[in-house]
C-alpha positions in Angstrom: 11.6 7.0 -2.0 11.0 4.6 1.2 12.3 1.4 1.6 10.1 -1.7 1.5 10.9 -4.8 2.9 8.1 -6.7 1.3 6.1 -5.9 -1.9 2.4 -6.3 -2.7 1.4 -6.2 -6.3 -2.4 -5.0 -6.6 -2.3 -3.8 -10.1 -5.6 -4.4 -11.9 -7.5 -4.9 -8.7 -10.2 -2.3 -7.3 -11.6 -1.2 -4.0 -11.6 -2.8 -1.6 -9.2 -5.6 -3.0 -6.2 -3.5 -2.5 -6.9 -2.9 1.0 -8.1 -6.3 1.9 -4.6 -7.7 0.6 -2.8 -5.0 2.5 -4.7 -6.3 5.5 -3.6 -10.0 4.7 0.2 -9.4 4.0 0.6 -7.0 6.8 0.1 -9.7 9.3 3.2 -11.7 7.8 5.5 -8.8 8.4 7.5 -8.1 11.5 6.8 -4.9 13.7 8.6 -2.1 11.9 9.0 -3.8 8.8 7.6 -1.8 5.7 5.2 -2.8 3.1 5.2 -1.6 -0.7 1.6 -1.7 -2.1 1.4 -1.0 -6.1 -1.8 -0.1 -7.3 -3.5 1.5 -10.4 -6.9 2.0 -8.1 -7.1 5.8 -7.7 -9.3 5.3 -4.2 -5.8 3.9 -3.0 -4.9 7.6 -2.2 -8.1 7.8 0.2 -8.2 4.4 1.4 -4.7 3.5 2.3 -4.4 6.8 4.6 -7.9 5.9 6.2 -7.1 2.3 6.5 -3.5 3.4 8.2 -5.3 5.4 10.8 -8.1 3.0 11.5 -5.3 0.2 12.2 -2.3 2.4 13.5 0.0 1.3 10.9 2.0 4.3 9.5 1.6 5.8 5.9 5.4 6.7 5.7 5.7 7.7 1.8 3.3 7.6 -1.1 4.7 8.2 -4.9 2.6 8.3 -8.2 4.3 7.0 -11.3 3.4 5.4 -14.8 3.9 1.9 -15.3 3.4 0.4 -18.6 1.9 3.8 -19.6 -0.8 3.9 -16.6 -1.2 5.7 -13.7 0.2 3.8 -10.7 0.1 4.4 -6.9 3.0 3.2 -4.3 2.0 3.3 -0.8 4.4 2.4 2.0 3.3 1.3 5.2 5.3 0.4 8.5 3.6 -2.1 10.4 3.1 -1.0 14.2 
């Protein structure tokens, strides 16, 4: 499991909102800090790696787990 400095709860939000919120939140972090984004939108599995490649931030981890009996995804992004 990756270590996160800041967590962003995007549960219940669908594309493109988790990415929009990630872009906004990552601006508040210092270079090197890790943002954990929690989402139940399956689209994040493709969207977050693509966004990281485009913005040159680093996707350092990705996990799937059940949260309140719903499939959820955790993306860990290091600010570059």
